[in-house]
VMD Tcl script that draws the C-alpha trace (Angstrom):
set ca {
  {-4.60 -31.17 7.50}
  {-2.66 -28.19 8.77}
  {-2.20 -25.42 6.17}
  {-2.03 -21.65 5.92}
  {-4.34 -19.10 4.43}
  {-4.06 -15.32 4.59}
  {-6.07 -12.51 6.11}
  {-7.00 -9.58 3.83}
  {-4.10 -7.68 5.45}
  {-1.66 -10.37 4.25}
  {-1.12 -11.84 7.71}
  {-0.82 -15.64 7.72}
  {-3.57 -17.68 9.42}
  {-2.80 -21.30 10.30}
  {-5.74 -23.62 9.70}
  {-5.60 -26.65 12.01}
  {-8.46 -28.55 10.39}
  {-12.03 -28.55 9.14}
  {-15.20 -29.81 10.75}
  {-18.81 -29.80 9.63}
  {-21.17 -28.01 11.97}
  {-24.94 -27.96 12.10}
  {-26.29 -24.45 11.60}
  {-29.85 -23.56 12.56}
  {-31.01 -20.09 11.60}
  {-34.55 -18.78 11.03}
  {-36.02 -22.18 10.18}
  {-33.02 -23.35 8.16}
  {-31.06 -26.42 9.28}
  {-27.85 -26.91 7.27}
  {-24.51 -28.71 7.71}
  {-21.63 -26.38 6.74}
  {-17.80 -26.63 6.94}
  {-15.98 -24.62 9.61}
  {-12.22 -23.96 9.47}
  {-10.56 -24.28 12.90}
  {-7.64 -21.87 13.31}
  {-4.58 -21.90 15.54}
  {-4.51 -19.65 18.61}
  {-7.40 -17.77 20.17}
  {-8.68 -16.17 16.98}
  {-12.14 -16.96 15.66}
  {-12.86 -19.98 13.50}
  {-13.40 -19.17 9.84}
  {-16.40 -19.58 7.62}
  {-16.25 -19.48 3.84}
  {-18.30 -17.84 1.12}
  {-20.18 -21.11 0.84}
  {-21.91 -20.18 4.11}
  {-23.27 -17.03 2.48}
  {-24.39 -18.95 -0.62}
  {-26.13 -21.76 1.31}
  {-27.50 -19.88 4.32}
  {-30.19 -17.32 3.50}
  {-29.47 -14.51 5.94}
  {-32.02 -11.87 6.91}
  {-29.81 -8.91 5.98}
  {-32.52 -6.36 6.81}
  {-32.51 -7.60 10.42}
  {-28.72 -8.03 10.62}
  {-28.00 -4.44 9.55}
  {-30.63 -2.79 11.72}
  {-29.06 -0.51 14.31}
  {-31.13 -0.04 17.43}
  {-30.04 2.49 20.00}
  {-31.67 4.52 22.72}
  {-28.90 7.14 22.38}
  {-29.13 10.08 20.02}
  {-26.32 11.11 17.70}
  {-25.67 14.11 19.97}
  {-25.26 11.76 22.98}
  {-22.69 9.66 21.14}
  {-20.77 12.70 19.87}
  {-20.61 14.32 23.31}
  {-19.54 11.06 25.04}
  {-16.74 10.63 22.49}
  {-15.71 14.25 22.04}
  {-11.99 13.36 21.90}
  {-12.62 11.18 18.85}
  {-14.98 13.51 17.00}
  {-13.22 16.80 17.79}
  {-11.84 19.13 15.10}
  {-8.20 18.81 16.17}
  {-5.89 16.01 15.06}
  {-5.30 13.14 17.46}
  {-2.90 10.26 17.91}
  {-3.65 6.57 17.52}
  {-2.07 4.70 20.42}
  {-1.66 1.03 21.26}
  {-1.85 -0.25 17.68}
  {1.03 -1.88 15.80}
  {1.16 -1.50 12.03}
  {2.67 -3.98 9.62}
  {3.92 -3.04 6.21}
  {4.27 -5.82 3.66}
  {6.77 -5.23 0.85}
  {7.44 -7.64 -1.99}
  {11.00 -8.93 -1.46}
  {11.61 -8.73 -5.22}
  {10.51 -5.07 -5.47}
  {13.11 -2.55 -6.59}
  {13.27 0.60 -4.43}
  {12.59 3.81 -6.37}
  {13.17 7.38 -5.21}
  {10.56 10.01 -6.07}
  {11.31 13.68 -5.47}
  {8.64 15.41 -3.35}
  {6.31 17.60 -5.40}
  {5.53 21.18 -4.54}
  {1.97 22.31 -3.97}
  {1.79 23.82 -7.47}
  {2.86 20.54 -9.12}
  {0.31 18.57 -7.12}
  {-2.56 20.79 -8.31}
  {-1.74 20.44 -11.96}
  {-4.08 21.59 -14.72}
  {-5.58 18.11 -15.45}
  {-6.36 17.68 -11.74}
  {-8.11 21.03 -11.56}
  {-10.15 20.20 -14.66}
  {-11.37 16.93 -13.10}
  {-12.51 18.79 -9.98}
}
mol new
graphics top color blue
foreach p $ca { graphics top sphere $p radius 0.5 }
foreach p [lrange $ca 0 end-1] q [lrange $ca 1 end] { graphics top cylinder $p $q radius 0.2 }
display resetview
């Protein structure tokens, strides 16, 4: 049952098959389908997991840390500094519809960008 689905970024994900797994969580014991994917990526769960499994969202979204905000900011000063930085080691993919027609748009000057309707909305 090999087929493809897509990530939110548009990247294809090959699904090798489906298996039912037993899920035990906070007193719940449910059998739910798990999609097994190709490669070393994670297996996928569907929205049906969220509909059938009652998650304790208050506990899931609790952030516990012994560090203060000041500790985190000082340890990562290069990320939270005022100057611009450079993102390194990440490849970007741009997906363009093959049937799209290229269109040229002349760059706008600063005065055109801050037109009257824009200033009124602000």
